[in-house]
N, C-alpha and C positions, 0 to 999 in steps of 0.2 A: 504494500499500499504506499502511496506517495502523496505528498501535498500537490495540488493542482491549482494553477492560477492564483496561488497564494491566499486562498480563502481558508476559513477556519474549520476545515473538515478534511477528511482523507477519502480518496477514491480507490477502488479495487482495480488492479492492473490485469491485463490478459483477457479482457472482454471484447465482444464485437465493437467495431468502430461506432462511436456515438452513443454508447450505452454507459451510464454512470451509476455506480453502486457504492454505498458506503454506510457508515453508522456514526451517529454523534457520540460524544463523550460527556463525562460529567463537567469537564472544564470547557468553556467557550468564551471568547472575548466579549460577546454580547449578552452573557448571562446577567439577569437582573438580580439585585439584592433581595433577600427573603427574610421575613421575620421569624421563619421556622428553620432553625439550624439543620434539621434532618432533610429539608428540601432545598438546601443550598445547591447551586450548580444549575446546569442547563436542562431543567426538567421540562418535558414536552407533553406531560399527561394532565388532563383536566380532572381525572377521577381520584386523585391521591390527596385531596384536601389542600392543594396549592391555590394561590390567588389566581382567578381565571384571567385577569388582565395580564399578569406576569407570564402565564403560559402562552397567551396569544402573542405577546411581544416576542417570545422565543420562537414561536412558529413563523411569525412574520420575518424575523431575522433570517431564518432558513430560506424562506421564499425569496428574499432579496438576494441571497447568495446564489440560489439556483437560477435566478433571473439572468445571471451572466451567461448561462447556457441556453437561454431562450425559454425557460420553464415559465408557464403562465397559470399553472393549476396544480394544486396539491389535494390529494384525497386521503383523509384520515378515517378511521372507523371506531365504533364502540366494540372492542374486542371481548369475546365471550368464551374463549377456550372451546370453540366449536369446530365443525368441519365446513362451515358456510363460506362460500367464495362468491364474490361479485365481479362482474366485468363492468368497468366504468370507462367510457370514452368521452363522447361529446356532452352527454347529459351530466348535469351537476346536481346531486341529491341535496334537497333542502334540509334534511336531517341526517345525522351521522348513520351510516350503514352499520348494522349489527353483523358480526362475523369475524373471520380471521384470515381471509384471503382476498387479494385484489389482483385483477388482471387488466391490462390495457394494451391496445394497439395504437394508441394516440401518442404522437410525439409531443414533447414539451409538457408532459403530465407526470408529476412525481407521485409515486405510490408510497405511502408512509405506514410503518408498522412499529408499535411501541413494545419494548421488552425491558425486563430487569431480572434475568435469569432464564426465562424461556428462550427458545431458539428461534431467531429470525432466519428465514430461508428465502432467498431471491432466485428466481428462475428466468431464463430467457432462451430465445431460439438463436440459431447460428447466424441469421441474417440481420439481427438487431432490429426486428420489426414488431416484436411482441415480448412483453416482460410481465412478471408476476412477483408479488411480495406476500409472504404469509408468516403468521405467528404460530409457532409450534411448541407449545408446552407438551408435557407427556400425554395429557388427555387428547389433544389435537393429533399428535403423532400416532397414537394408538388407534384412534377412531377414523383416521383417514384424511386429515387436512392436506397432506402432500398429494395423495391420489386424487382428491376432489379438485384441487387447484389445477393439476395437470389436465384433468378431464375437461375443465372449463376453458382451457387455452385452445386457440384455433390451430396452433402449430405445435409440433413436438419440441419441448425444451431440450437443448443439447448441453446446457451448462447450469450449474447452481453455485451459489455462494452462501456459506453459513456464517452468520455474524456471531458476535460474542454471546455465549450462554454459560450456564453453570457447568463446570467440568465434573467428570465422574468422581474424583476423590471427595468432592464436596456435596454431591447430590444423593443423599440417602433416601431410599424409598421403601415402601412396604411390599410384601409378597404379591398383593393384588395388582400392583403396577407391573411387576415382572410378568405375571400371568396374562395381563391384558395384551402384552406384546407377543409373548411366546405362543399363545394359542393361535394367533394369527400368522406369525412368522417364527416357527420353531428355531430357525437358524440364529435368531437374536439372543439365544441363551448366552452366547459369548459376550454380549454387551452388558452383562450384569456380573458384578463381583460380590462375593459374600461379605457382609458386615460382621463385626464382632458381636452384634446384637442378633438374637434369634428372630428369624422371620424378616430381617432387614437386608437390603442390598444396596449397592452403589450402581447407579444407572449411567450409561454413556450416551447422552442425547446425540452427540455428534456421530457416533458409530451407528446408532439406530437410524438417524436421518440418511446417512450415506448408504446404508443397506436398502432402505425404501426407495431412495432416488435411483439406485442402480437397477432395482427391480422394475422401475418405471422407464428405464431406458435412458436415463441421464448419465452420460459417461464421464463428464468433466465436473468434479465437485471441488470448489475452491474454499479457502477459509477453514474454519473449524479448529483454530489453534489458540483461542483466547479463553479466559475464564472470568466471567462477570463477578463471581463471588470472591475470588482471590485477588484480582487486580483492583484494589480498593480505590486507587486514585484515578482510575479511568472509567469505571462502569458503575452504574447503580445495580444493587443486588437486593431483591426482596428477601432472600433467605438470610442475608447478612444483617439487614435492617428492615423490619417489617414496614415501617413508614419511610418511604424513599421515593425518589423520582423515577422517571423512565427515559431511556434512550430512544432514539428513533433510527430505524434502518430505512433507507430510501433507495429507490431505483427510478431512473427516468431515461428516456431516449431524447437526446438533444435535437 
């Protein structure tokens, strides 16, 4: 990942020409002051108890940065840990869409997805004419958010990028979570390590997502080397601090 055009974010390298993907961090030059210490930083979520005006200022700061690439539209959603995916092109919804996946074929349109330990997954085709952005917590991954988003696309995605999520050594889950995956995909047994606690395991969201993406024909999977929980100065983490902000993963075609 490298800085591009000296703006306050980073973009992923190795994608089709004109496609821009990245993820915000806790620190940002245009982060507004907060009366709540736990929400200090560049929070982009309206649902965490932050001042709505402050959040909107942060979102507008992003749009201004994206405007250097011709972006004139951003779509956010009310994320619900579901498998619901929406295609959004010219129409602009008057209320926030409920769900966890967005697809567009429209250039200059930024798809936004918020996380703070859950896994953001960006998808796109080889031609750079269609992109998708999805929020994949363990529930969404187990129930099919990746599969549903790919089914909603008009073309076969050839690449994916995995943003910062909680890493396996920090993501302890119960046996019911492991069962939810292994009943559907028995091969995912290897994505779980035993915990010292009876009936507990450590789940590898990155390995799970890579397996599902490969099953769906996505051969190139980038990213997946960060930890939102451990990298305290860079990322918000819900498991680390229950009251915290949210990063945004973005994708757009310039």
